[in-house]
PDB file of N, CA, C, O and CB in Angstrom:
ATOM      1  N   UNK A   1      58.368  57.192 155.730  1.00  0.00           N
ATOM      2  CA  UNK A   1      58.721  55.736 156.215  1.00  0.00           C
ATOM      3  C   UNK A   1      58.044  55.048 155.649  1.00  0.00           C
ATOM      4  O   UNK A   1      57.012  54.596 156.145  1.00  0.00           O
ATOM      5  CB  UNK A   1      58.612  55.355 157.514  1.00  0.00           C
ATOM      6  N   UNK A   2      58.691  54.627 153.724  1.00  0.00           N
ATOM      7  CA  UNK A   2      58.573  53.750 152.246  1.00  0.00           C
ATOM      8  C   UNK A   2      58.045  52.672 153.025  1.00  0.00           C
ATOM      9  O   UNK A   2      58.467  52.130 154.046  1.00  0.00           O
ATOM     10  CB  UNK A   2      60.117  53.326 151.181  1.00  0.00           C
ATOM     11  N   UNK A   3      56.382  52.358 151.873  1.00  0.00           N
ATOM     12  CA  UNK A   3      55.983  50.597 151.982  1.00  0.00           C
ATOM     13  C   UNK A   3      57.768  50.150 151.086  1.00  0.00           C
ATOM     14  O   UNK A   3      58.022  50.736 150.034  1.00  0.00           O
ATOM     15  CB  UNK A   3      53.843  49.933 150.591  1.00  0.00           C
ATOM     16  N   UNK A   4      58.750  49.174 151.635  1.00  0.00           N
ATOM     17  CA  UNK A   4      59.247  48.083 150.678  1.00  0.00           C
ATOM     18  C   UNK A   4      58.649  46.555 150.737  1.00  0.00           C
ATOM     19  O   UNK A   4      58.964  45.734 151.598  1.00  0.00           O
ATOM     20  CB  UNK A   4      60.741  47.972 150.925  1.00  0.00           C
ATOM     21  N   UNK A   5      57.876  46.365 149.833  1.00  0.00           N
ATOM     22  CA  UNK A   5      57.828  44.978 150.123  1.00  0.00           C
ATOM     23  C   UNK A   5      58.424  44.033 149.963  1.00  0.00           C
ATOM     24  O   UNK A   5      58.203  42.896 150.380  1.00  0.00           O
ATOM     25  CB  UNK A   5      57.189  44.606 149.865  1.00  0.00           C
ATOM     26  N   UNK A   6      59.780  44.680 148.929  1.00  0.00           N
ATOM     27  CA  UNK A   6      59.998  43.327 149.112  1.00  0.00           C
ATOM     28  C   UNK A   6      61.160  43.136 150.367  1.00  0.00           C
ATOM     29  O   UNK A   6      61.414  42.011 150.798  1.00  0.00           O
ATOM     30  CB  UNK A   6      60.463  42.699 147.645  1.00  0.00           C
ATOM     31  N   UNK A   7      61.923  44.533 150.972  1.00  0.00           N
ATOM     32  CA  UNK A   7      62.337  44.288 152.181  1.00  0.00           C
ATOM     33  C   UNK A   7      61.073  43.684 153.554  1.00  0.00           C
ATOM     34  O   UNK A   7      61.714  43.258 154.515  1.00  0.00           O
ATOM     35  CB  UNK A   7      63.027  45.697 152.452  1.00  0.00           C
ATOM     36  N   UNK A   8      59.857  43.610 153.731  1.00  0.00           N
ATOM     37  CA  UNK A   8      59.144  43.084 154.033  1.00  0.00           C
ATOM     38  C   UNK A   8      58.750  41.826 154.114  1.00  0.00           C
ATOM     39  O   UNK A   8      58.022  41.554 155.069  1.00  0.00           O
ATOM     40  CB  UNK A   8      58.756  43.500 153.759  1.00  0.00           C
ATOM     41  N   UNK A   9      59.201  40.475 152.930  1.00  0.00           N
ATOM     42  CA  UNK A   9      59.341  39.976 152.550  1.00  0.00           C
ATOM     43  C   UNK A   9      60.469  39.217 153.253  1.00  0.00           C
ATOM     44  O   UNK A   9      60.340  38.158 153.868  1.00  0.00           O
ATOM     45  CB  UNK A   9      59.183  40.411 151.689  1.00  0.00           C
ATOM     46  N   UNK A  10      61.340  39.758 153.110  1.00  0.00           N
ATOM     47  CA  UNK A  10      62.296  39.456 153.665  1.00  0.00           C
ATOM     48  C   UNK A  10      63.174  38.636 154.525  1.00  0.00           C
ATOM     49  O   UNK A  10      64.054  37.789 154.682  1.00  0.00           O
ATOM     50  CB  UNK A  10      62.251  39.923 153.816  1.00  0.00           C
ATOM     51  N   UNK A  11      61.776  40.015 155.249  1.00  0.00           N
ATOM     52  CA  UNK A  11      61.425  39.543 157.132  1.00  0.00           C
ATOM     53  C   UNK A  11      60.796  38.718 157.172  1.00  0.00           C
ATOM     54  O   UNK A  11      61.098  37.912 158.052  1.00  0.00           O
ATOM     55  CB  UNK A  11      60.671  40.402 158.185  1.00  0.00           C
ATOM     56  N   UNK A  12      59.888  38.459 156.530  1.00  0.00           N
ATOM     57  CA  UNK A  12      59.241  37.047 157.222  1.00  0.00           C
ATOM     58  C   UNK A  12      59.584  36.254 157.097  1.00  0.00           C
ATOM     59  O   UNK A  12      59.695  35.339 157.913  1.00  0.00           O
ATOM     60  CB  UNK A  12      58.267  36.582 157.101  1.00  0.00           C
ATOM     61  N   UNK A  13      60.070  36.320 155.368  1.00  0.00           N
ATOM     62  CA  UNK A  13      61.103  34.896 155.790  1.00  0.00           C
ATOM     63  C   UNK A  13      62.244  34.044 156.666  1.00  0.00           C
ATOM     64  O   UNK A  13      62.544  32.882 156.943  1.00  0.00           O
ATOM     65  CB  UNK A  13      61.590  34.794 155.122  1.00  0.00           C
ATOM     66  N   UNK A  14      62.655  35.364 156.903  1.00  0.00           N
ATOM     67  CA  UNK A  14      63.972  35.254 157.937  1.00  0.00           C
ATOM     68  C   UNK A  14      63.201  35.002 158.923  1.00  0.00           C
ATOM     69  O   UNK A  14      63.431  33.949 159.518  1.00  0.00           O
ATOM     70  CB  UNK A  14      65.048  36.549 158.234  1.00  0.00           C
ATOM     71  N   UNK A  15      62.213  35.751 159.344  1.00  0.00           N
ATOM     72  CA  UNK A  15      61.696  35.077 160.667  1.00  0.00           C
ATOM     73  C   UNK A  15      61.176  33.370 160.601  1.00  0.00           C
ATOM     74  O   UNK A  15      61.233  32.647 161.596  1.00  0.00           O
ATOM     75  CB  UNK A  15      60.340  36.039 161.144  1.00  0.00           C
ATOM     76  N   UNK A  16      60.683  32.909 159.284  1.00  0.00           N
ATOM     77  CA  UNK A  16      59.770  31.864 158.968  1.00  0.00           C
ATOM     78  C   UNK A  16      61.545  31.178 159.565  1.00  0.00           C
ATOM     79  O   UNK A  16      61.890  30.791 160.682  1.00  0.00           O
ATOM     80  CB  UNK A  16      58.783  31.650 157.019  1.00  0.00           C
ATOM     81  N   UNK A  17      61.930  31.225 158.922  1.00  0.00           N
ATOM     82  CA  UNK A  17      63.787  30.021 158.565  1.00  0.00           C
ATOM     83  C   UNK A  17      63.710  30.179 160.019  1.00  0.00           C
ATOM     84  O   UNK A  17      63.411  29.137 160.601  1.00  0.00           O
ATOM     85  CB  UNK A  17      65.872  30.809 157.459  1.00  0.00           C
ATOM     86  N   UNK A  18      63.872  31.057 160.653  1.00  0.00           N
ATOM     87  CA  UNK A  18      64.786  30.644 162.222  1.00  0.00           C
ATOM     88  C   UNK A  18      63.905  30.689 162.826  1.00  0.00           C
ATOM     89  O   UNK A  18      64.193  31.202 163.907  1.00  0.00           O
ATOM     90  CB  UNK A  18      65.968  31.511 162.974  1.00  0.00           C
ATOM     91  N   UNK A  19      61.695  30.119 162.683  1.00  0.00           N
ATOM     92  CA  UNK A  19      61.253  29.170 163.217  1.00  0.00           C
ATOM     93  C   UNK A  19      61.259  27.665 162.751  1.00  0.00           C
ATOM     94  O   UNK A  19      61.066  26.844 163.648  1.00  0.00           O
ATOM     95  CB  UNK A  19      60.273  29.562 163.383  1.00  0.00           C
ATOM     96  N   UNK A  20      61.441  27.217 161.553  1.00  0.00           N
ATOM     97  CA  UNK A  20      61.325  26.425 161.336  1.00  0.00           C
ATOM     98  C   UNK A  20      62.914  25.544 161.740  1.00  0.00           C
ATOM     99  O   UNK A  20      62.904  24.347 162.027  1.00  0.00           O
ATOM    100  CB  UNK A  20      60.697  26.625 160.201  1.00  0.00           C
ATOM    101  N   UNK A  21      64.040  26.269 161.701  1.00  0.00           N
ATOM    102  CA  UNK A  21      65.288  26.341 162.313  1.00  0.00           C
ATOM    103  C   UNK A  21      64.989  25.524 163.389  1.00  0.00           C
ATOM    104  O   UNK A  21      64.968  24.293 163.405  1.00  0.00           O
ATOM    105  CB  UNK A  21      65.820  27.713 162.661  1.00  0.00           C
ATOM    106  N   UNK A  22      64.716  26.456 164.465  1.00  0.00           N
ATOM    107  CA  UNK A  22      64.538  25.848 166.340  1.00  0.00           C
ATOM    108  C   UNK A  22      63.075  25.180 166.393  1.00  0.00           C
ATOM    109  O   UNK A  22      62.760  25.174 167.583  1.00  0.00           O
ATOM    110  CB  UNK A  22      64.516  27.457 167.825  1.00  0.00           C
ATOM    111  N   UNK A  23      61.727  24.440 165.381  1.00  0.00           N
ATOM    112  CA  UNK A  23      61.346  23.545 165.419  1.00  0.00           C
ATOM    113  C   UNK A  23      62.017  22.200 165.345  1.00  0.00           C
ATOM    114  O   UNK A  23      61.865  21.264 166.130  1.00  0.00           O
ATOM    115  CB  UNK A  23      60.699  23.767 164.832  1.00  0.00           C
ATOM    116  N   UNK A  24      62.954  22.261 164.042  1.00  0.00           N
ATOM    117  CA  UNK A  24      63.885  21.770 164.152  1.00  0.00           C
ATOM    118  C   UNK A  24      65.046  21.144 165.160  1.00  0.00           C
ATOM    119  O   UNK A  24      65.642  20.091 164.932  1.00  0.00           O
ATOM    120  CB  UNK A  24      64.035  22.302 163.678  1.00  0.00           C
ATOM    121  N   UNK A  25      65.247  21.974 166.291  1.00  0.00           N
ATOM    122  CA  UNK A  25      66.164  21.445 166.478  1.00  0.00           C
ATOM    123  C   UNK A  25      65.428  21.234 167.619  1.00  0.00           C
ATOM    124  O   UNK A  25      66.113  21.116 168.635  1.00  0.00           O
ATOM    125  CB  UNK A  25      67.410  21.949 166.307  1.00  0.00           C
ATOM    126  N   UNK A  26      64.257  21.152 167.753  1.00  0.00           N
ATOM    127  CA  UNK A  26      63.604  21.028 169.169  1.00  0.00           C
ATOM    128  C   UNK A  26      63.090  19.527 169.345  1.00  0.00           C
ATOM    129  O   UNK A  26      62.829  18.822 170.320  1.00  0.00           O
ATOM    130  CB  UNK A  26      62.285  22.127 169.343  1.00  0.00           C
ATOM    131  N   UNK A  27      63.048  19.277 167.325  1.00  0.00           N
ATOM    132  CA  UNK A  27      62.531  17.669 167.653  1.00  0.00           C
ATOM    133  C   UNK A  27      63.426  17.163 167.412  1.00  0.00           C
ATOM    134  O   UNK A  27      63.008  16.010 167.524  1.00  0.00           O
ATOM    135  CB  UNK A  27      61.431  16.931 166.980  1.00  0.00           C
ATOM    136  N   UNK A  28      65.006  17.007 166.985  1.00  0.00           N
ATOM    137  CA  UNK A  28      65.961  17.449 166.725  1.00  0.00           C
ATOM    138  C   UNK A  28      66.361  16.250 167.880  1.00  0.00           C
ATOM    139  O   UNK A  28      66.481  15.049 168.125  1.00  0.00           O
ATOM    140  CB  UNK A  28      66.171  19.051 166.723  1.00  0.00           C
ATOM    141  N   UNK A  29      66.446  17.460 168.300  1.00  0.00           N
ATOM    142  CA  UNK A  29      67.758  17.388 170.797  1.00  0.00           C
ATOM    143  C   UNK A  29      65.850  17.127 171.873  1.00  0.00           C
ATOM    144  O   UNK A  29      65.812  17.299 173.092  1.00  0.00           O
ATOM    145  CB  UNK A  29      69.202  21.088 171.913  1.00  0.00           C
ATOM    146  N   UNK A  30      64.712  16.767 171.139  1.00  0.00           N
ATOM    147  CA  UNK A  30      64.034  16.926 172.738  1.00  0.00           C
ATOM    148  C   UNK A  30      63.851  15.537 173.285  1.00  0.00           C
ATOM    149  O   UNK A  30      62.995  15.519 174.169  1.00  0.00           O
ATOM    150  CB  UNK A  30      62.402  17.723 172.785  1.00  0.00           C
ATOM    151  N   UNK A  31      64.432  14.286 173.011  1.00  0.00           N
ATOM    152  CA  UNK A  31      64.408  13.764 173.715  1.00  0.00           C
ATOM    153  C   UNK A  31      65.211  13.568 174.600  1.00  0.00           C
ATOM    154  O   UNK A  31      65.117  12.620 175.379  1.00  0.00           O
ATOM    155  CB  UNK A  31      64.150  13.231 173.390  1.00  0.00           C
ATOM    156  N   UNK A  32      66.686  14.950 174.646  1.00  0.00           N
ATOM    157  CA  UNK A  32      67.941  14.436 175.300  1.00  0.00           C
ATOM    158  C   UNK A  32      66.995  15.791 176.757  1.00  0.00           C
ATOM    159  O   UNK A  32      67.467  15.709 177.891  1.00  0.00           O
ATOM    160  CB  UNK A  32      70.119  14.838 174.175  1.00  0.00           C
ATOM    161  N   UNK A  33      66.100  16.582 176.596  1.00  0.00           N
ATOM    162  CA  UNK A  33      65.392  17.710 177.567  1.00  0.00           C
ATOM    163  C   UNK A  33      64.763  17.246 179.357  1.00  0.00           C
ATOM    164  O   UNK A  33      63.788  16.499 179.442  1.00  0.00           O
ATOM    165  CB  UNK A  33      63.891  18.220 176.546  1.00  0.00           C
ATOM    166  N   UNK A  34      65.256  17.634 180.282  1.00  0.00           N
ATOM    167  CA  UNK A  34      64.777  17.027 180.734  1.00  0.00           C
ATOM    168  C   UNK A  34      63.541  17.234 181.487  1.00  0.00           C
ATOM    169  O   UNK A  34      63.254  17.159 182.681  1.00  0.00           O
ATOM    170  CB  UNK A  34      65.493  16.685 181.080  1.00  0.00           C
ATOM    171  N   UNK A  35      62.587  17.657 179.896  1.00  0.00           N
ATOM    172  CA  UNK A  35      61.065  17.590 180.766  1.00  0.00           C
ATOM    173  C   UNK A  35      60.494  16.936 178.657  1.00  0.00           C
ATOM    174  O   UNK A  35      60.985  17.424 177.639  1.00  0.00           O
ATOM    175  CB  UNK A  35      60.095  20.065 181.843  1.00  0.00           C
ATOM    176  N   UNK A  36      59.590  15.988 178.685  1.00  0.00           N
ATOM    177  CA  UNK A  36      59.766  16.063 177.253  1.00  0.00           C
ATOM    178  C   UNK A  36      58.059  16.910 176.181  1.00  0.00           C
ATOM    179  O   UNK A  36      56.906  17.008 176.599  1.00  0.00           O
ATOM    180  CB  UNK A  36      60.129  14.112 176.857  1.00  0.00           C
ATOM    181  N   UNK A  37      58.474  17.229 175.177  1.00  0.00           N
ATOM    182  CA  UNK A  37      57.111  18.306 175.144  1.00  0.00           C
ATOM    183  C   UNK A  37      56.840  17.428 175.153  1.00  0.00           C
ATOM    184  O   UNK A  37      57.656  16.511 175.252  1.00  0.00           O
ATOM    185  CB  UNK A  37      56.494  19.380 174.252  1.00  0.00           C
ATOM    186  N   UNK A  38      55.020  17.159 175.017  1.00  0.00           N
ATOM    187  CA  UNK A  38      54.443  16.404 174.018  1.00  0.00           C
ATOM    188  C   UNK A  38      53.808  15.924 175.107  1.00  0.00           C
ATOM    189  O   UNK A  38      52.608  15.672 175.006  1.00  0.00           O
ATOM    190  CB  UNK A  38      55.217  15.500 172.980  1.00  0.00           C
ATOM    191  N   UNK A  39      54.636  15.664 176.606  1.00  0.00           N
ATOM    192  CA  UNK A  39      53.578  14.394 177.782  1.00  0.00           C
ATOM    193  C   UNK A  39      54.307  15.449 178.617  1.00  0.00           C
ATOM    194  O   UNK A  39      54.439  15.235 179.822  1.00  0.00           O
ATOM    195  CB  UNK A  39      53.925  12.088 178.109  1.00  0.00           C
ATOM    196  N   UNK A  40      54.490  15.873 178.411  1.00  0.00           N
ATOM    197  CA  UNK A  40      53.612  16.991 180.075  1.00  0.00           C
ATOM    198  C   UNK A  40      52.541  16.704 181.440  1.00  0.00           C
ATOM    199  O   UNK A  40      51.572  15.992 181.178  1.00  0.00           O
ATOM    200  CB  UNK A  40      52.524  18.119 179.437  1.00  0.00           C
ATOM    201  N   UNK A  41      52.644  17.144 182.677  1.00  0.00           N
ATOM    202  CA  UNK A  41      51.787  17.159 183.834  1.00  0.00           C
ATOM    203  C   UNK A  41      50.963  16.988 183.740  1.00  0.00           C
ATOM    204  O   UNK A  41      51.091  15.933 184.360  1.00  0.00           O
ATOM    205  CB  UNK A  41      51.631  17.862 184.451  1.00  0.00           C
ATOM    206  N   UNK A  42      49.749  16.996 183.455  1.00  0.00           N
ATOM    207  CA  UNK A  42      49.209  17.884 183.141  1.00  0.00           C
ATOM    208  C   UNK A  42      47.861  17.150 181.583  1.00  0.00           C
ATOM    209  O   UNK A  42      46.804  16.614 181.915  1.00  0.00           O
ATOM    210  CB  UNK A  42      50.571  19.030 182.878  1.00  0.00           C
ATOM    211  N   UNK A  43      48.160  17.274 180.433  1.00  0.00           N
ATOM    212  CA  UNK A  43      47.975  16.308 179.281  1.00  0.00           C
ATOM    213  C   UNK A  43      47.232  15.082 180.055  1.00  0.00           C
ATOM    214  O   UNK A  43      47.667  14.236 180.836  1.00  0.00           O
ATOM    215  CB  UNK A  43      49.529  15.839 178.495  1.00  0.00           C
ATOM    216  N   UNK A  44      46.554  15.212 179.776  1.00  0.00           N
ATOM    217  CA  UNK A  44      45.781  14.198 179.580  1.00  0.00           C
ATOM    218  C   UNK A  44      45.238  12.729 178.441  1.00  0.00           C
ATOM    219  O   UNK A  44      44.458  12.718 177.488  1.00  0.00           O
ATOM    220  CB  UNK A  44      45.129  14.868 179.743  1.00  0.00           C
ATOM    221  N   UNK A  45      46.275  11.335 179.246  1.00  0.00           N
ATOM    222  CA  UNK A  45      46.177  10.338 178.796  1.00  0.00           C
ATOM    223  C   UNK A  45      44.892   9.001 178.936  1.00  0.00           C
ATOM    224  O   UNK A  45      44.890   8.271 179.927  1.00  0.00           O
ATOM    225  CB  UNK A  45      47.248  10.149 179.135  1.00  0.00           C
ATOM    226  N   UNK A  46      44.097   8.874 178.069  1.00  0.00           N
ATOM    227  CA  UNK A  46      43.129   7.370 178.313  1.00  0.00           C
ATOM    228  C   UNK A  46      44.256   6.626 177.319  1.00  0.00           C
ATOM    229  O   UNK A  46      44.777   6.855 176.227  1.00  0.00           O
ATOM    230  CB  UNK A  46      40.993   7.318 177.582  1.00  0.00           C
ATOM    231  N   UNK A  47      44.320   5.511 178.444  1.00  0.00           N
ATOM    232  CA  UNK A  47      45.025   3.841 177.239  1.00  0.00           C
ATOM    233  C   UNK A  47      43.797   2.616 177.961  1.00  0.00           C
ATOM    234  O   UNK A  47      43.407   2.297 179.084  1.00  0.00           O
ATOM    235  CB  UNK A  47      47.652   2.989 177.863  1.00  0.00           C
ATOM    236  N   UNK A  48      43.535   2.231 176.564  1.00  0.00           N
ATOM    237  CA  UNK A  48      42.230   1.123 176.729  1.00  0.00           C
ATOM    238  C   UNK A  48      43.065  -0.075 176.195  1.00  0.00           C
ATOM    239  O   UNK A  48      44.260  -0.144 176.484  1.00  0.00           O
ATOM    240  CB  UNK A  48      40.576   1.466 175.660  1.00  0.00           C
ATOM    241  N   UNK A  49      42.277  -1.323 175.176  1.00  0.00           N
ATOM    242  CA  UNK A  49      43.735  -2.658 175.221  1.00  0.00           C
ATOM    243  C   UNK A  49      43.367  -1.783 173.478  1.00  0.00           C
ATOM    244  O   UNK A  49      44.363  -1.546 172.794  1.00  0.00           O
ATOM    245  CB  UNK A  49      43.428  -5.360 175.732  1.00  0.00           C
ATOM    246  N   UNK A  50      42.392  -1.500 173.078  1.00  0.00           N
ATOM    247  CA  UNK A  50      42.600  -1.117 171.993  1.00  0.00           C
ATOM    248  C   UNK A  50      43.166   0.381 170.930  1.00  0.00           C
ATOM    249  O   UNK A  50      43.581   0.246 169.779  1.00  0.00           O
ATOM    250  CB  UNK A  50      41.703  -1.480 171.896  1.00  0.00           C
ATOM    251  N   UNK A  51      43.051   1.672 171.622  1.00  0.00           N
ATOM    252  CA  UNK A  51      42.424   2.839 171.893  1.00  0.00           C
ATOM    253  C   UNK A  51      42.856   3.644 172.763  1.00  0.00           C
ATOM    254  O   UNK A  51      42.734   3.367 173.956  1.00  0.00           O
ATOM    255  CB  UNK A  51      41.370   2.681 172.164  1.00  0.00           C
ATOM    256  N   UNK A  52      43.624   5.145 172.228  1.00  0.00           N
ATOM    257  CA  UNK A  52      44.407   5.396 173.236  1.00  0.00           C
ATOM    258  C   UNK A  52      44.277   6.847 172.779  1.00  0.00           C
ATOM    259  O   UNK A  52      44.925   7.561 172.015  1.00  0.00           O
ATOM    260  CB  UNK A  52      45.840   4.624 173.374  1.00  0.00           C
ATOM    261  N   UNK A  53      43.499   6.964 173.323  1.00  0.00           N
ATOM    262  CA  UNK A  53      43.227   9.084 173.489  1.00  0.00           C
ATOM    263  C   UNK A  53      44.547   9.733 174.099  1.00  0.00           C
ATOM    264  O   UNK A  53      45.467   9.229 174.743  1.00  0.00           O
ATOM    265  CB  UNK A  53      41.667   9.713 174.986  1.00  0.00           C
ATOM    266  N   UNK A  54      44.287  11.146 173.627  1.00  0.00           N
ATOM    267  CA  UNK A  54      45.540  11.535 174.340  1.00  0.00           C
ATOM    268  C   UNK A  54      45.062  13.212 174.126  1.00  0.00           C
ATOM    269  O   UNK A  54      44.407  13.443 173.110  1.00  0.00           O
ATOM    270  CB  UNK A  54      47.254  10.891 173.527  1.00  0.00           C
ATOM    271  N   UNK A  55      45.253  13.922 174.694  1.00  0.00           N
ATOM    272  CA  UNK A  55      44.586  15.164 173.906  1.00  0.00           C
ATOM    273  C   UNK A  55      45.896  16.428 175.319  1.00  0.00           C
ATOM    274  O   UNK A  55      45.826  16.395 176.547  1.00  0.00           O
ATOM    275  CB  UNK A  55      41.896  15.239 174.134  1.00  0.00           C
ATOM    276  N   UNK A  56      46.777  17.233 174.542  1.00  0.00           N
ATOM    277  CA  UNK A  56      48.124  17.752 175.170  1.00  0.00           C
ATOM    278  C   UNK A  56      47.872  18.845 175.510  1.00  0.00           C
ATOM    279  O   UNK A  56      48.204  19.876 174.925  1.00  0.00           O
ATOM    280  CB  UNK A  56      49.324  17.814 174.408  1.00  0.00           C
ATOM    281  N   UNK A  57      46.557  18.640 177.617  1.00  0.00           N
ATOM    282  CA  UNK A  57      46.115  19.903 177.379  1.00  0.00           C
ATOM    283  C   UNK A  57      47.421  21.423 178.474  1.00  0.00           C
ATOM    284  O   UNK A  57      47.448  22.653 178.512  1.00  0.00           O
ATOM    285  CB  UNK A  57      44.141  19.696 178.005  1.00  0.00           C
ATOM    286  N   UNK A  58      48.250  20.266 179.141  1.00  0.00           N
ATOM    287  CA  UNK A  58      49.267  21.505 179.180  1.00  0.00           C
ATOM    288  C   UNK A  58      50.586  21.987 177.973  1.00  0.00           C
ATOM    289  O   UNK A  58      51.321  22.969 177.870  1.00  0.00           O
ATOM    290  CB  UNK A  58      50.014  21.203 180.520  1.00  0.00           C
ATOM    291  N   UNK A  59      50.406  20.804 177.245  1.00  0.00           N
ATOM    292  CA  UNK A  59      51.128  21.611 176.205  1.00  0.00           C
ATOM    293  C   UNK A  59      51.143  22.330 175.622  1.00  0.00           C
ATOM    294  O   UNK A  59      52.189  22.939 175.393  1.00  0.00           O
ATOM    295  CB  UNK A  59      51.369  21.445 175.633  1.00  0.00           C
ATOM    296  N   UNK A  60      49.677  22.729 174.922  1.00  0.00           N
ATOM    297  CA  UNK A  60      48.494  23.842 173.835  1.00  0.00           C
ATOM    298  C   UNK A  60      48.709  24.947 174.307  1.00  0.00           C
ATOM    299  O   UNK A  60      49.197  25.807 173.574  1.00  0.00           O
ATOM    300  CB  UNK A  60      46.700  23.688 173.863  1.00  0.00           C
ATOM    301  N   UNK A  61      48.368  25.273 175.833  1.00  0.00           N
ATOM    302  CA  UNK A  61      48.006  26.033 176.871  1.00  0.00           C
ATOM    303  C   UNK A  61      50.452  26.970 176.881  1.00  0.00           C
ATOM    304  O   UNK A  61      51.036  28.050 176.792  1.00  0.00           O
ATOM    305  CB  UNK A  61      47.040  24.478 178.737  1.00  0.00           C
ATOM    306  N   UNK A  62      50.745  25.509 177.049  1.00  0.00           N
ATOM    307  CA  UNK A  62      52.228  26.713 177.192  1.00  0.00           C
ATOM    308  C   UNK A  62      52.858  26.680 175.660  1.00  0.00           C
ATOM    309  O   UNK A  62      53.920  27.295 175.563  1.00  0.00           O
ATOM    310  CB  UNK A  62      53.802  26.038 178.573  1.00  0.00           C
ATOM    311  N   UNK A  63      52.302  25.975 174.287  1.00  0.00           N
ATOM    312  CA  UNK A  63      52.571  26.055 173.760  1.00  0.00           C
ATOM    313  C   UNK A  63      51.993  27.731 173.272  1.00  0.00           C
ATOM    314  O   UNK A  63      52.231  28.201 172.160  1.00  0.00           O
ATOM    315  CB  UNK A  63      52.545  24.941 173.434  1.00  0.00           C
ATOM    316  N   UNK A  64      51.566  28.128 173.864  1.00  0.00           N
ATOM    317  CA  UNK A  64      50.001  29.005 173.172  1.00  0.00           C
ATOM    318  C   UNK A  64      51.014  30.240 173.871  1.00  0.00           C
ATOM    319  O   UNK A  64      51.408  31.148 173.138  1.00  0.00           O
ATOM    320  CB  UNK A  64      47.709  28.607 174.045  1.00  0.00           C
ATOM    321  N   UNK A  65      51.337  30.212 175.088  1.00  0.00           N
ATOM    322  CA  UNK A  65      51.626  31.529 175.750  1.00  0.00           C
ATOM    323  C   UNK A  65      53.347  31.657 175.491  1.00  0.00           C
ATOM    324  O   UNK A  65      53.648  32.750 175.972  1.00  0.00           O
ATOM    325  CB  UNK A  65      51.107  31.500 177.566  1.00  0.00           C
ATOM    326  N   UNK A  66      54.548  31.021 174.953  1.00  0.00           N
ATOM    327  CA  UNK A  66      56.036  31.147 174.528  1.00  0.00           C
ATOM    328  C   UNK A  66      54.866  31.554 172.711  1.00  0.00           C
ATOM    329  O   UNK A  66      55.697  31.463 171.807  1.00  0.00           O
ATOM    330  CB  UNK A  66      57.545  29.132 174.829  1.00  0.00           C
ATOM    331  N   UNK A  67      54.106  31.744 172.364  1.00  0.00           N
ATOM    332  CA  UNK A  67      53.643  32.228 170.811  1.00  0.00           C
ATOM    333  C   UNK A  67      53.298  33.399 170.666  1.00  0.00           C
ATOM    334  O   UNK A  67      53.712  34.062 169.715  1.00  0.00           O
ATOM    335  CB  UNK A  67      52.548  31.596 170.226  1.00  0.00           C
ATOM    336  N   UNK A  68      52.469  33.888 171.580  1.00  0.00           N
ATOM    337  CA  UNK A  68      51.597  34.543 171.852  1.00  0.00           C
ATOM    338  C   UNK A  68      53.303  35.862 172.463  1.00  0.00           C
ATOM    339  O   UNK A  68      53.776  36.937 172.094  1.00  0.00           O
ATOM    340  CB  UNK A  68      50.156  33.620 172.997  1.00  0.00           C
ATOM    341  N   UNK A  69      53.554  34.927 173.410  1.00  0.00           N
ATOM    342  CA  UNK A  69      54.913  36.421 174.175  1.00  0.00           C
ATOM    343  C   UNK A  69      55.823  36.002 172.878  1.00  0.00           C
ATOM    344  O   UNK A  69      56.674  36.802 173.267  1.00  0.00           O
ATOM    345  CB  UNK A  69      56.135  36.063 176.435  1.00  0.00           C
ATOM    346  N   UNK A  70      56.184  35.671 172.141  1.00  0.00           N
ATOM    347  CA  UNK A  70      56.410  35.820 170.803  1.00  0.00           C
ATOM    348  C   UNK A  70      55.923  36.846 169.880  1.00  0.00           C
ATOM    349  O   UNK A  70      56.634  37.155 168.924  1.00  0.00           O
ATOM    350  CB  UNK A  70      56.082  34.849 170.365  1.00  0.00           C
ATOM    351  N   UNK A  71      54.916  37.344 170.042  1.00  0.00           N
ATOM    352  CA  UNK A  71      53.786  37.589 168.640  1.00  0.00           C
ATOM    353  C   UNK A  71      53.825  39.108 168.798  1.00  0.00           C
ATOM    354  O   UNK A  71      53.756  40.002 167.955  1.00  0.00           O
ATOM    355  CB  UNK A  71      51.859  36.834 168.765  1.00  0.00           C
ATOM    356  N   UNK A  72      54.002  39.148 170.604  1.00  0.00           N
ATOM    357  CA  UNK A  72      54.189  40.445 171.385  1.00  0.00           C
ATOM    358  C   UNK A  72      55.275  41.575 171.032  1.00  0.00           C
ATOM    359  O   UNK A  72      55.320  42.766 170.724  1.00  0.00           O
ATOM    360  CB  UNK A  72      54.489  40.039 172.716  1.00  0.00           C
ATOM    361  N   UNK A  73      56.056  40.567 171.245  1.00  0.00           N
ATOM    362  CA  UNK A  73      57.861  41.056 171.576  1.00  0.00           C
ATOM    363  C   UNK A  73      57.738  41.284 169.900  1.00  0.00           C
ATOM    364  O   UNK A  73      58.164  42.420 169.692  1.00  0.00           O
ATOM    365  CB  UNK A  73      59.475  39.470 172.395  1.00  0.00           C
ATOM    366  N   UNK A  74      57.184  40.444 168.189  1.00  0.00           N
ATOM    367  CA  UNK A  74      57.739  41.185 167.851  1.00  0.00           C
ATOM    368  C   UNK A  74      57.288  42.048 167.123  1.00  0.00           C
ATOM    369  O   UNK A  74      58.006  42.503 166.233  1.00  0.00           O
ATOM    370  CB  UNK A  74      58.442  40.816 167.580  1.00  0.00           C
ATOM    371  N   UNK A  75      55.469  42.687 167.374  1.00  0.00           N
ATOM    372  CA  UNK A  75      54.117  43.841 167.007  1.00  0.00           C
ATOM    373  C   UNK A  75      55.082  44.550 168.039  1.00  0.00           C
ATOM    374  O   UNK A  75      55.959  45.101 167.374  1.00  0.00           O
ATOM    375  CB  UNK A  75      51.980  43.508 167.447  1.00  0.00           C
ATOM    376  N   UNK A  76      55.234  44.710 169.054  1.00  0.00           N
ATOM    377  CA  UNK A  76      56.305  45.896 170.184  1.00  0.00           C
ATOM    378  C   UNK A  76      57.430  45.890 169.223  1.00  0.00           C
ATOM    379  O   UNK A  76      57.289  47.113 169.211  1.00  0.00           O
ATOM    380  CB  UNK A  76      56.964  45.232 172.126  1.00  0.00           C
ATOM    381  N   UNK A  77      58.185  45.734 168.595  1.00  0.00           N
ATOM    382  CA  UNK A  77      59.608  46.221 167.539  1.00  0.00           C
ATOM    383  C   UNK A  77      59.489  47.168 166.499  1.00  0.00           C
ATOM    384  O   UNK A  77      60.101  48.130 166.035  1.00  0.00           O
ATOM    385  CB  UNK A  77      60.193  45.050 166.682  1.00  0.00           C
ATOM    386  N   UNK A  78      58.646  46.633 166.351  1.00  0.00           N
ATOM    387  CA  UNK A  78      57.990  46.876 164.969  1.00  0.00           C
ATOM    388  C   UNK A  78      56.556  48.122 164.790  1.00  0.00           C
ATOM    389  O   UNK A  78      56.036  48.312 163.690  1.00  0.00           O
ATOM    390  CB  UNK A  78      57.414  45.254 164.555  1.00  0.00           C
TER     391      UNK A  78
END
């Protein structure tokens, strides 16, 4: 197997473009989903008079799980 840096760069750019496109679709149509990304049950929100503290624990865990699975699948393929 020969090392081809342009081919590898092309793959990285394609993967990055797909991720950015998927993120754009999620942000565009996210309000129409049956659940709100970033406002899942288990996320902590404290609201006071002039102060709001938001800690997206469940959202972070879910995002970490999805990205880890995606990374594992991509590493397994190559």
